[in-house]
PLY file of the C-alpha trace (Angstrom):
ply
format ascii 1.0
element vertex 545
property float x
property float y
property float z
element edge 544
property int vertex1
property int vertex2
end_header
9.69 -14.34 -34.72
6.79 -15.34 -32.59
3.61 -13.50 -31.10
1.04 -14.21 -28.64
-2.43 -12.73 -28.25
-4.40 -12.60 -24.95
-7.93 -11.62 -24.55
-9.73 -10.53 -21.52
-11.84 -13.29 -19.93
-14.00 -13.27 -16.95
-13.84 -17.10 -16.73
-10.28 -18.28 -17.26
-6.74 -16.79 -16.79
-3.68 -17.93 -18.52
0.04 -18.11 -18.32
2.72 -18.90 -21.10
5.79 -21.23 -20.72
8.66 -21.15 -23.29
11.67 -23.45 -23.31
14.57 -24.66 -25.34
13.75 -28.45 -25.03
10.89 -30.53 -24.46
12.11 -31.51 -21.03
12.37 -27.98 -19.94
8.84 -27.33 -21.26
7.42 -30.30 -19.24
9.02 -28.89 -16.07
7.46 -25.52 -16.69
4.09 -27.01 -17.31
4.31 -29.20 -14.18
5.12 -26.04 -12.11
1.99 -24.35 -13.49
-0.06 -27.67 -12.81
0.76 -27.28 -9.12
-1.05 -23.94 -9.29
-4.14 -25.83 -11.01
-3.25 -24.72 -14.70
-3.82 -26.97 -17.25
-2.28 -27.04 -20.89
-4.27 -25.63 -23.65
-2.05 -25.56 -26.53
1.64 -26.56 -27.36
3.74 -25.27 -30.35
7.32 -25.39 -31.47
9.17 -23.08 -33.76
12.54 -23.60 -35.44
14.67 -20.61 -36.21
18.40 -19.87 -36.23
19.21 -23.60 -35.99
17.35 -24.11 -32.64
13.86 -24.94 -31.54
11.66 -22.97 -29.21
8.97 -24.84 -27.47
5.78 -23.04 -26.01
2.69 -23.90 -24.13
-0.26 -21.93 -23.09
-1.93 -23.02 -19.86
-5.06 -21.65 -18.34
-7.28 -22.24 -15.27
-10.74 -21.27 -14.23
-11.17 -18.12 -12.27
-12.71 -19.02 -9.01
-15.65 -16.82 -8.15
-15.05 -14.25 -5.38
-18.16 -15.74 -3.45
-16.36 -19.12 -3.39
-13.13 -17.61 -2.23
-14.95 -15.77 0.59
-16.75 -18.83 1.66
-13.47 -20.77 1.69
-11.78 -17.93 3.74
-14.54 -18.07 6.39
-14.36 -21.88 6.62
-10.48 -21.74 7.18
-11.12 -19.03 9.92
-13.83 -21.16 11.67
-11.56 -24.17 11.55
-8.70 -22.21 13.06
-10.86 -21.11 15.96
-12.26 -24.53 16.49
-8.61 -26.02 16.55
-7.62 -23.33 19.13
-10.59 -24.09 21.27
-9.50 -27.74 21.24
-6.06 -26.56 22.28
-4.45 -27.77 18.92
-3.18 -24.41 17.87
-0.04 -25.62 16.06
-1.27 -24.53 12.68
-3.76 -21.65 13.77
-1.31 -18.88 14.24
0.11 -19.15 10.59
-3.36 -18.22 9.50
-2.69 -14.79 10.79
0.38 -14.32 8.64
-0.01 -11.53 5.93
-0.49 -12.74 2.56
-1.70 -11.31 -0.91
-5.12 -13.07 -0.20
-5.95 -11.81 3.40
-9.54 -13.07 3.64
-8.98 -16.02 6.12
-6.62 -13.84 8.20
-9.14 -10.82 8.27
-12.03 -13.22 9.13
-10.03 -14.95 11.86
-9.04 -11.74 13.65
-12.77 -11.06 14.07
-13.68 -14.58 15.02
-11.81 -14.62 18.46
-14.27 -12.61 20.35
-17.66 -14.09 19.16
-16.28 -17.47 19.70
-15.10 -16.54 23.18
-11.36 -17.29 22.81
-9.88 -16.09 26.06
-7.87 -12.86 25.63
-5.15 -14.12 27.79
-4.41 -16.93 25.13
-3.93 -14.04 22.63
-1.71 -12.05 24.93
0.56 -15.19 25.65
0.89 -15.92 21.94
1.78 -12.18 21.23
4.61 -12.50 23.84
5.98 -15.61 22.14
5.23 -14.72 18.42
8.17 -13.48 16.26
6.33 -13.03 12.94
5.79 -9.27 12.56
2.57 -9.68 10.58
1.07 -12.21 13.04
1.86 -9.78 15.82
0.06 -6.91 14.13
-3.09 -9.30 13.71
-2.78 -10.39 17.40
-2.87 -6.81 18.66
-5.95 -6.07 16.67
-7.67 -9.16 17.74
-6.87 -8.30 21.54
-8.22 -4.85 20.89
-11.66 -6.23 19.95
-11.76 -8.08 23.39
-13.10 -6.17 26.35
-10.32 -5.35 28.74
-12.49 -6.41 31.60
-11.94 -9.94 30.64
-8.31 -9.53 31.93
-7.40 -9.19 35.47
-6.32 -5.78 36.64
-2.87 -6.66 37.35
-2.39 -8.58 33.99
-3.99 -5.79 32.35
-1.62 -3.07 33.83
1.41 -5.29 32.91
0.11 -5.76 29.38
-0.49 -2.08 28.84
2.94 -1.28 30.01
4.38 -3.63 27.58
2.28 -2.19 24.78
3.39 1.42 25.74
6.99 0.36 25.50
6.39 -1.32 22.08
4.42 1.68 20.87
7.53 3.88 21.57
10.26 1.44 20.43
8.94 -1.09 17.91
10.46 -0.43 14.52
7.28 -1.70 12.47
4.88 1.00 11.38
2.00 -1.62 11.48
2.60 -2.64 15.01
2.82 0.96 16.10
-0.43 1.83 14.34
-2.06 -1.34 15.88
-1.14 -0.42 19.20
-2.25 3.09 18.81
-5.70 1.71 17.82
-5.76 -0.70 20.70
-4.83 1.85 23.42
-7.45 4.30 21.92
-10.09 1.82 23.07
-8.49 0.75 26.39
-7.24 4.06 27.80
-8.85 7.37 28.20
-8.08 10.31 25.66
-5.93 12.18 28.29
-3.75 8.97 28.97
-3.29 8.55 25.16
-2.32 12.24 24.63
0.17 11.86 27.55
1.71 8.79 25.78
2.02 10.67 22.47
3.62 13.49 24.13
6.40 11.22 25.13
7.32 10.43 21.40
9.98 12.88 20.37
9.89 14.34 16.75
12.83 12.31 14.91
14.02 12.28 11.36
13.59 9.07 9.46
16.22 6.34 9.78
17.01 3.04 8.20
16.23 1.04 11.27
12.75 2.09 11.90
9.66 1.97 9.67
7.87 5.18 10.89
8.76 8.58 12.33
7.01 11.66 13.76
7.49 15.19 12.57
7.40 18.45 14.38
3.60 18.63 14.13
3.32 15.33 15.88
2.14 13.64 12.76
3.18 10.09 12.29
4.61 8.76 8.92
5.03 5.20 7.54
7.98 4.57 5.48
8.17 2.64 2.31
11.54 1.49 1.38
12.07 1.58 -2.54
12.23 0.26 -5.04
8.79 -1.39 -4.94
6.73 -2.93 -7.64
3.01 -4.00 -7.74
0.14 -4.46 -10.05
-2.10 -1.34 -10.24
-5.56 -1.38 -11.25
-8.26 -4.12 -10.94
-8.90 -7.53 -12.60
-11.83 -7.86 -14.89
-13.79 -9.89 -12.41
-13.69 -7.23 -9.50
-17.06 -6.18 -8.38
-17.66 -2.49 -8.89
-15.00 -1.99 -11.33
-15.39 0.98 -13.59
-16.68 0.11 -16.96
-17.13 -3.57 -15.98
-14.90 -6.38 -17.20
-14.07 -4.63 -20.45
-13.42 -1.17 -19.12
-9.91 0.36 -19.57
-10.00 2.91 -16.73
-8.75 0.44 -14.08
-6.75 -1.83 -16.48
-4.16 -3.80 -14.36
-0.59 -2.90 -15.10
2.77 -3.16 -13.43
4.01 0.02 -11.65
7.35 0.59 -10.27
8.20 3.08 -7.49
11.85 3.21 -7.68
12.54 5.54 -4.53
11.74 5.52 -0.90
8.95 7.63 0.32
6.82 8.13 3.55
3.01 8.57 3.83
1.20 10.17 6.87
-0.52 7.44 8.75
-3.77 9.43 9.25
-5.54 12.19 7.40
-4.67 15.66 8.22
-7.22 16.70 10.85
-9.11 19.87 11.48
-6.95 20.74 14.46
-3.65 20.22 12.43
-5.11 22.32 9.51
-6.35 25.28 11.68
-2.71 25.78 12.93
-1.87 26.75 9.31
-5.08 28.69 8.53
-7.14 29.43 11.55
-9.88 31.36 9.64
-10.53 28.47 7.39
-14.29 27.64 6.98
-14.96 23.93 6.86
-18.39 22.04 7.14
-18.55 21.33 10.89
-21.87 19.43 10.54
-19.88 16.85 8.75
-16.98 16.83 10.97
-18.26 17.48 14.66
-14.84 16.77 16.34
-11.40 18.59 15.76
-9.72 15.06 15.52
-11.86 14.43 12.28
-10.33 14.96 8.87
-10.32 18.46 7.51
-12.94 18.93 4.69
-13.79 21.46 2.05
-10.16 21.82 1.00
-9.23 22.36 -2.68
-6.16 20.97 -4.20
-4.59 24.37 -3.93
-5.33 24.40 -0.26
-3.57 21.01 0.28
-0.56 22.21 -1.71
-0.36 25.50 0.26
-0.43 23.27 3.53
2.50 21.05 2.31
4.66 24.02 1.73
3.73 25.65 5.03
4.68 22.44 6.81
7.83 22.28 4.79
8.62 25.74 6.14
7.78 24.81 9.73
10.27 21.89 9.43
13.13 24.15 8.22
13.14 22.74 4.63
14.72 25.26 2.32
12.26 26.69 -0.38
14.16 25.27 -3.14
13.17 21.80 -1.76
9.54 22.54 -1.69
7.31 20.60 -3.99
5.04 23.45 -5.05
5.64 26.83 -6.43
2.95 29.60 -6.09
1.70 31.51 -9.20
2.92 34.86 -10.31
0.89 36.59 -7.71
2.33 34.42 -4.98
-0.80 32.44 -4.62
-1.62 28.63 -4.62
-4.29 28.81 -7.28
-4.42 28.64 -11.06
-1.03 29.22 -12.34
0.85 27.56 -9.57
3.74 25.15 -10.62
4.66 21.70 -9.87
8.36 21.47 -10.80
9.69 18.66 -12.91
12.00 17.41 -10.17
9.34 17.18 -7.30
10.22 13.51 -6.64
13.75 14.45 -5.74
12.77 17.32 -3.42
12.63 16.96 0.44
9.49 18.95 1.00
6.10 17.50 1.83
3.60 16.92 -0.97
0.45 14.96 -1.83
0.86 11.23 -2.63
1.01 10.04 -6.13
-1.59 7.72 -7.25
0.79 4.98 -7.60
1.95 5.64 -4.04
-1.57 5.86 -2.67
-2.65 2.58 -4.28
0.41 0.73 -3.21
0.04 1.77 0.51
-3.75 1.29 0.28
-3.42 -2.33 -0.74
-0.56 -2.93 1.83
0.44 -6.00 -0.11
-2.96 -7.40 -0.90
-4.24 -8.48 -4.22
-7.80 -8.39 -3.28
-10.01 -5.31 -3.84
-9.69 -4.21 -0.25
-6.59 -4.69 2.06
-8.64 -6.81 4.35
-10.50 -8.97 1.63
-12.62 -8.97 -1.41
-16.03 -8.03 -0.06
-17.42 -5.24 2.07
-18.46 -7.55 4.90
-15.83 -6.39 7.21
-16.01 -2.68 6.18
-17.40 -1.77 9.90
-13.81 -2.69 11.18
-11.71 -0.79 8.47
-13.65 1.52 6.38
-16.01 4.41 7.32
-18.33 4.48 4.34
-22.04 4.70 3.65
-23.21 1.44 5.19
-21.30 2.01 8.36
-21.71 5.87 8.79
-25.27 6.07 7.24
-23.98 9.19 5.67
-23.98 11.07 8.82
-20.52 12.54 9.33
-16.90 11.73 9.31
-15.16 10.26 12.52
-11.97 11.07 14.38
-8.95 9.69 12.44
-7.66 6.38 13.83
-11.01 5.14 15.05
-10.93 1.98 12.81
-8.25 -0.58 12.39
-5.16 0.22 10.32
-3.70 -1.66 7.51
-0.49 -3.58 7.47
1.62 -0.52 6.60
0.12 1.29 9.60
-2.15 3.68 7.60
-5.65 4.41 8.92
-8.76 5.42 6.81
-7.37 4.63 3.46
-10.68 3.47 2.35
-13.28 5.75 3.84
-13.96 8.80 6.10
-13.15 11.35 3.56
-11.73 11.11 0.00
-8.24 12.30 -0.54
-6.47 14.57 -2.84
-3.53 13.10 -4.80
-0.57 14.69 -6.63
-1.48 15.97 -10.12
0.22 12.99 -11.80
-2.66 10.96 -13.23
-3.24 7.28 -13.86
-1.92 6.92 -17.34
-0.78 4.41 -19.99
-3.05 1.57 -18.71
-1.93 -0.84 -21.45
1.70 -0.68 -20.89
3.61 -3.95 -21.34
6.66 -3.16 -18.94
6.54 -1.99 -15.44
5.95 1.84 -15.33
7.65 4.47 -13.28
5.84 7.85 -12.80
6.82 10.41 -15.28
8.08 13.78 -13.92
7.13 16.92 -15.90
7.06 20.46 -14.94
3.43 21.45 -14.82
1.56 24.74 -14.49
-1.84 24.06 -12.87
-5.13 25.07 -14.59
-8.39 25.15 -13.03
-9.53 22.97 -16.05
-7.08 20.21 -15.24
-8.19 16.99 -13.45
-6.61 15.93 -10.27
-6.86 12.43 -8.71
-9.06 11.64 -5.79
-8.46 8.35 -3.99
-9.99 6.38 -1.12
-13.60 6.70 -0.37
-15.52 8.68 1.81
-18.51 8.31 4.40
-21.18 8.59 1.87
-19.66 6.16 -0.72
-21.46 2.95 -1.40
-19.86 -0.56 -1.01
-18.81 -1.11 -4.60
-16.59 1.90 -4.39
-14.69 0.93 -1.40
-11.91 -0.53 -3.26
-8.09 0.18 -3.57
-8.30 0.82 -7.34
-11.30 3.04 -7.03
-10.48 6.60 -8.20
-12.11 9.90 -9.06
-11.02 13.14 -10.87
-11.66 16.70 -9.63
-10.76 20.00 -10.78
-8.06 21.55 -8.62
-10.37 24.34 -7.34
-13.11 21.77 -6.34
-14.17 21.40 -2.69
-16.58 19.09 -0.90
-17.62 18.31 2.60
-16.28 14.79 2.20
-12.89 15.64 0.57
-9.59 16.06 2.56
-5.91 14.91 2.27
-2.93 13.20 3.78
0.78 13.98 3.33
3.56 12.17 1.58
7.42 12.95 0.97
10.29 11.38 -0.91
12.95 10.35 1.56
16.61 9.23 1.14
17.47 6.56 3.68
21.04 6.13 4.93
22.88 3.73 2.93
23.68 0.30 4.56
21.02 0.10 7.09
18.40 -2.39 7.76
15.85 -0.50 5.86
17.97 -1.25 2.54
17.25 -4.94 2.88
14.49 -6.33 0.60
12.81 -9.71 0.67
12.76 -11.13 -2.77
9.40 -12.84 -3.71
8.26 -14.07 -7.16
6.51 -10.79 -7.77
9.79 -8.73 -7.23
10.80 -6.84 -10.34
14.29 -7.06 -11.76
15.69 -5.29 -14.81
17.22 -6.99 -17.95
19.72 -5.08 -19.83
21.32 -5.63 -23.43
19.18 -7.50 -25.97
18.89 -10.94 -27.15
18.80 -12.67 -30.64
15.13 -12.05 -31.40
15.07 -8.31 -30.47
14.40 -5.80 -33.18
16.86 -3.03 -34.09
15.12 -0.33 -32.11
15.49 -2.40 -28.90
19.33 -2.74 -29.43
20.17 0.35 -27.38
22.23 0.94 -24.33
19.24 2.44 -22.48
16.96 -0.44 -23.26
15.49 -1.89 -19.95
12.61 -4.14 -19.65
11.58 -5.41 -16.22
10.52 -8.82 -15.27
9.49 -10.92 -12.29
12.21 -12.79 -10.40
11.02 -16.18 -11.32
10.60 -15.56 -15.01
12.97 -17.66 -17.43
13.03 -17.82 -21.19
15.22 -19.07 -24.00
16.64 -15.51 -24.44
17.90 -14.45 -21.08
21.23 -15.12 -19.21
23.54 -13.19 -16.93
27.00 -12.25 -16.39
28.85 -11.60 -13.03
29.89 -8.44 -11.19
31.48 -8.00 -7.78
32.51 -5.15 -5.49
36.17 -4.86 -4.72
38.00 -3.04 -2.02
40.07 -0.13 -3.21
43.74 -0.11 -1.84
44.44 2.20 0.88
46.61 5.04 -0.71
46.31 7.38 2.28
49.63 6.25 3.71
51.60 5.64 0.54
54.69 7.92 -0.30
54.09 10.45 -3.00
0 1
1 2
2 3
3 4
4 5
5 6
6 7
7 8
8 9
9 10
10 11
11 12
12 13
13 14
14 15
15 16
16 17
17 18
18 19
19 20
20 21
21 22
22 23
23 24
24 25
25 26
26 27
27 28
28 29
29 30
30 31
31 32
32 33
33 34
34 35
35 36
36 37
37 38
38 39
39 40
40 41
41 42
42 43
43 44
44 45
45 46
46 47
47 48
48 49
49 50
50 51
51 52
52 53
53 54
54 55
55 56
56 57
57 58
58 59
59 60
60 61
61 62
62 63
63 64
64 65
65 66
66 67
67 68
68 69
69 70
70 71
71 72
72 73
73 74
74 75
75 76
76 77
77 78
78 79
79 80
80 81
81 82
82 83
83 84
84 85
85 86
86 87
87 88
88 89
89 90
90 91
91 92
92 93
93 94
94 95
95 96
96 97
97 98
98 99
99 100
100 101
101 102
102 103
103 104
104 105
105 106
106 107
107 108
108 109
109 110
110 111
111 112
112 113
113 114
114 115
115 116
116 117
117 118
118 119
119 120
120 121
121 122
122 123
123 124
124 125
125 126
126 127
127 128
128 129
129 130
130 131
131 132
132 133
133 134
134 135
135 136
136 137
137 138
138 139
139 140
140 141
141 142
142 143
143 144
144 145
145 146
146 147
147 148
148 149
149 150
150 151
151 152
152 153
153 154
154 155
155 156
156 157
157 158
158 159
159 160
160 161
161 162
162 163
163 164
164 165
165 166
166 167
167 168
168 169
169 170
170 171
171 172
172 173
173 174
174 175
175 176
176 177
177 178
178 179
179 180
180 181
181 182
182 183
183 184
184 185
185 186
186 187
187 188
188 189
189 190
190 191
191 192
192 193
193 194
194 195
195 196
196 197
197 198
198 199
199 200
200 201
201 202
202 203
203 204
204 205
205 206
206 207
207 208
208 209
209 210
210 211
211 212
212 213
213 214
214 215
215 216
216 217
217 218
218 219
219 220
220 221
221 222
222 223
223 224
224 225
225 226
226 227
227 228
228 229
229 230
230 231
231 232
232 233
233 234
234 235
235 236
236 237
237 238
238 239
239 240
240 241
241 242
242 243
243 244
244 245
245 246
246 247
247 248
248 249
249 250
250 251
251 252
252 253
253 254
254 255
255 256
256 257
257 258
258 259
259 260
260 261
261 262
262 263
263 264
264 265
265 266
266 267
267 268
268 269
269 270
270 271
271 272
272 273
273 274
274 275
275 276
276 277
277 278
278 279
279 280
280 281
281 282
282 283
283 284
284 285
285 286
286 287
287 288
288 289
289 290
290 291
291 292
292 293
293 294
294 295
295 296
296 297
297 298
298 299
299 300
300 301
301 302
302 303
303 304
304 305
305 306
306 307
307 308
308 309
309 310
310 311
311 312
312 313
313 314
314 315
315 316
316 317
317 318
318 319
319 320
320 321
321 322
322 323
323 324
324 325
325 326
326 327
327 328
328 329
329 330
330 331
331 332
332 333
333 334
334 335
335 336
336 337
337 338
338 339
339 340
340 341
341 342
342 343
343 344
344 345
345 346
346 347
347 348
348 349
349 350
350 351
351 352
352 353
353 354
354 355
355 356
356 357
357 358
358 359
359 360
360 361
361 362
362 363
363 364
364 365
365 366
366 367
367 368
368 369
369 370
370 371
371 372
372 373
373 374
374 375
375 376
376 377
377 378
378 379
379 380
380 381
381 382
382 383
383 384
384 385
385 386
386 387
387 388
388 389
389 390
390 391
391 392
392 393
393 394
394 395
395 396
396 397
397 398
398 399
399 400
400 401
401 402
402 403
403 404
404 405
405 406
406 407
407 408
408 409
409 410
410 411
411 412
412 413
413 414
414 415
415 416
416 417
417 418
418 419
419 420
420 421
421 422
422 423
423 424
424 425
425 426
426 427
427 428
428 429
429 430
430 431
431 432
432 433
433 434
434 435
435 436
436 437
437 438
438 439
439 440
440 441
441 442
442 443
443 444
444 445
445 446
446 447
447 448
448 449
449 450
450 451
451 452
452 453
453 454
454 455
455 456
456 457
457 458
458 459
459 460
460 461
461 462
462 463
463 464
464 465
465 466
466 467
467 468
468 469
469 470
470 471
471 472
472 473
473 474
474 475
475 476
476 477
477 478
478 479
479 480
480 481
481 482
482 483
483 484
484 485
485 486
486 487
487 488
488 489
489 490
490 491
491 492
492 493
493 494
494 495
495 496
496 497
497 498
498 499
499 500
500 501
501 502
502 503
503 504
504 505
505 506
506 507
507 508
508 509
509 510
510 511
511 512
512 513
513 514
514 515
515 516
516 517
517 518
518 519
519 520
520 521
521 522
522 523
523 524
524 525
525 526
526 527
527 528
528 529
529 530
530 531
531 532
532 533
533 534
534 535
535 536
536 537
537 538
538 539
539 540
540 541
541 542
542 543
543 544
């Protein structure tokens, strides 16, 4: 038997390497050395006739201010190379990665450094990487359309309109929506949106539109990520040693869709025309609805399910004994398997908010670029919300995930922060009480910069309402089997289950249902594999009886 103890450190991070031979241990240490880890301790244990070699390696945690400085330097160097017409390595900086700092700064360097917009348009036509194309569209949208000739502008807008209707990527669809909202009049944009027909989700497209002309981005499950914030994150609740945002692995083992924008005043009033909201904080009907309680949001979800023709037994919420969405309403235990609309779970919300980024915001670590992505206190001056879709979307095609108004989530709370294995969300039948605490995610237009983070969360009673609280929709979906949407690109962070048990497991782990999850690049002395294959069944339809 062996054990390892980690302590939270604000100065160093560590990883363990285990191997069955010194040579294998050296290979593992060399791999970590390539990531700037250095060995701190080496040990060997003998048991059962074989030796187990282990090493703990650590590396200093680089301060966020230094990472931010480096990100800006990379962006500046990329623009300089572009101006020198040596752009071979420039476009790769626009590729999405878990650390988006250089990319985000480069997107906002093109205009002030006077990179001709036609250079970006030409690159967009030639580029094949989806994430680079998203970034290019947003960079072009920052440029003034007057810098492009009228003929070139008309041709480009026609191309964008075609892509807006037909491109399968939700991030590209949303980025074009944002660009056209700046280059075309509201009437022209409404006319374009009217040409988008409501359609059910499919495996070959990453977005769909429902009967209320609301756009949804699709997340093809299963997906896994680290939920919470690292000890060094600025604004972390409880500081480095607080456990409210403790990072832990989270598994979402199903496919789901999330509304790309918040539910607007105009959309909500179709459901409840006499609803009273704070107009002073929402001067335009395209602004997100406010003053809604959790009960109001749940009632809207069921109303929309009814509008879509979804049977009542597939709705995600049941009214109370008086037929009202108030205290006593029920969330069924199998809500994740139902087809009706609902509010996002906290895990769903944080996953789509991060959009693959490990930094505190989907566009970087600090709030320096908030004005482009997040409508919060320093950009709004606490005046009011703004129409949805005004600021740039993230790579999953979602707007206002950090700012404008805070958003109700499903009643499922952030639980078990110290879990060792990747957690799925537990489903339990729940009768809602006014004394319950419901999750609020995102941020709103009066929130200060330290709270504009993907891991930031609040708790409200379900009957609570505020001028800066709204919601967006989510739903579980079942994609057709075998389509392009079933494909998954495996990375080092992709989670895979282990089954069975090995020779050091305790008796309580020797069970048929025992199932730990590990990253794809993990290897130890105690794991192996066996083979399986799919075989074609003989065609018996023509055989004699």
